[in-house]
Structure formats: structure tokens, C-alpha cells
N, C-alpha and C positions, 0 to 999 in steps of 0.2 A: 362440584369441584372439590379436590382433593389436596388438601395442607399436607405437604414432606417435608420433612425434615433433610434442610441441607449439609451442615454440618457444625461440628461443635467449634465456637469462636473462644480464644482467651481473650477476656477484656477485663484489665487490671486487674488480673487476680483470680476473676470470677467468671465461671462459663455460664455462656449463654446460648440459645442456641436457636439459629437464623432459621426461620420458615418461610418459603415463599407458595402460592396458590398455583398451579397448576391445573387450567381446563382440561376436564377428561376427554374434549375432543381434538384437541391440538396433539398432530402427531410431531410436528417441526418440517423442515422443508422440506420436499422431495429430492432425490439426486440428480436432477437437471435444473432445480430454480435453482437459482442466483441469490444468495442470501442480503446483496446491497437491496433487493428488489423488497425485501420483506417489509410488511409496513404502509407498501407504497398505496396508494389509491384505486382499486380498481385496474382492469386489466389495461382501459387505455391510457394508463400512465406508463406503461412499460416501451422500454425503447425497443425497435424491433433492430436486426440486423444491417438492413440499409438503410439507416439513418446514421451509422454510425455513431460519433463519441457527439452526444448533445451536450455535454458539459453542466449535466449536473452535481457535479462534484462526489459523488456517492463513494466513488474509488478514491477519490484525490483525500478523502477525508477519514479512508482507510490505512492504504500503503502506497508511497508511489512505486512509482516503476523503474527498473534499473536504463542505465545509459549504454548504446552501444558504442564500440572506439569512435573516435571524432566527433562525437554528439558534444561532448562539453565543451569544445572549443565552438560552436555554435552557439549554443545559451551564452557565452559568456558575450560572444558579440553582439549577440540581439540585447542582452544587457547594458553593453557599454563598458565590460569590466574584463581585465585579463585571465584568463582559464585558471590561472594557479591561486587569484584572488577569490573567483567563485568558487572552485575547493576549498580553499580555507573558510569562506563564509556561511556557503549554504548547501556544502554535498559531504557526504562520507564513504566510503570503502568501506562495499560490503565485498564478501569472499561465498566462494563455493568452490566445493570439490568436484574437478570432475576428471576420469580417467585417472586419477591419483597424484593429479597437479591443483593445487589451491590455486585459483584462478581470483583475481580483486577486480571489482569494478565499482563503478562509480553508481550511487543511489542521491535524489533531495533527504536534505535531511526531513524527518519525523518531527512535528511538534506536540508538545505535551498539550495537556488539558488547559491549561494556562498560558498557551501559545507560545512558549518559548520552546527552544531545541530539547528534544528527550535524550539525543547523542549530542557529542562535542563535534563539531564541523571541522572538517579536514583530518579525522582521526578512523583508523579503522575499526569498525563496530563487529559485537562478534553475533550470535546467532539472535539472542533474545533481540535485534533491532527487528528480526523479520518476522517474529513470532507477535511482538506487539503493534498494536494498532495506534495509528498517529499521522495526522494531520500534513500534508507535504507540504514546507515550507514557501511551496510559489502558488498555493491554492489561493485566490484574495477574495475567497468568499460568495463568487458569482462560477469562478471558472480557471482554468488552469493560466496563470500570469505570466507563462514564456509557453502559451500555448504552440507557435510556430516552431519552437526549438527542444519544443518537451523528449523528455526520453523513446526510445525505439519502443520502450516496453508499454508506455502511456499510448504512445501512436499505434500499435498494433490491436489494445487489448479494447474487444465490446464485452460491455457486461452483457449480453444478449444471448450470446453463443455462450457455447459450453466450455468448459477450462479447457480443456484438450486443444481447443481450435485456437487458443492463445498463445500468445511467445510465452516460453516459458523460461524460467532463470540459466536451466541447462542450455538450452539454445542461445542465448544471450552470450553464457559463460564461454560456449566454443565459439563465435565469434570473437572474444578477447582473445581467444587462446590464436585463432588465425590470424589475428590482427587486421580484420577488415574493418 
């Protein structure tokens, strides 16, 4: 094993070097491996595309999916609240540029490591929202608490298939542009 300095940290006015041990045999995941499944026990634990979502929550604990047009209303109905109450309490407004236009979409709030919203509900978020991992506000510890009305991106996402086969943010944004 080789110890490599990672970075210089400045802590209370003194420099310290952080060192981590990297086993020589570890090259990292291959291009066709899904990083959600690293560290899982053996191949038998991995889902197959035929199984669909098996509700283990690995993607729910990383990044919530985006809603398609008309889905926020269905989620609100399932929860027994008005759509605007759902937006102000559990959703953020994300955005993406498509063909020179900014498209706004709804996404569940990500929770921080303390279980608090990492971003204020009901507000427009910036690019940092997409880059940071965070547990979906609807993840109940066992699976999706609104599974019957989960966002389209979640419904179409399969961790066992290549990323290009899953619904992209660009494709979802196109749905918002078309008003579908």
C-alpha cells in the first residue's frame, strides 16, 4: 500500500498534511459499473434491469429526481395537501439551460447529514444543488415515501442499466418546454 499526500490543510494557522492509504490493486470503478453499488456484497446483491426499482434507497440517498409537468399535483394529492404547500415545504426549483432557454423544474429537497433541508424549500437553487449529494426529503429510511407519485426521473431510473438509458435532465427539461 502506498501513502500519498492529498492536500495541504490550514487549521488554526498551522499546516497539516492529510494522508490516505490507497491500495495498489484498486483502480476504481470501470466505466460500466454504477458507483451506487460499490461496496455491496458480491454480485448476488446487485439488481438486474428486469427487477426494476428494488427500493434499497441508494439513489434516494444520493440525489432526488426531477418531476415532469403535472406530477407535483399528483404527489400533493397523495400527501393530502395543496400543490403550493408541497412546493413551499418539500420541493426546490432547479433549472437547466436547453437550446439557449432557462427551464425551471421541480425537485425534492435534499437533506443534509443532520436531516435538515440543505436548500430552502420553495426557492430556486443554483448548480451547487445538483453537485451535492443529499438524501431525498421523501426517503423514509426504507424507500420512497411517495413511491406511487414519485418524480418521473425516479420512476424511469434503473441503477442497473447504463446512464445513457436513464432519463436525462435535458429530456425532462424538454418536457417542461413542450408543456407535456
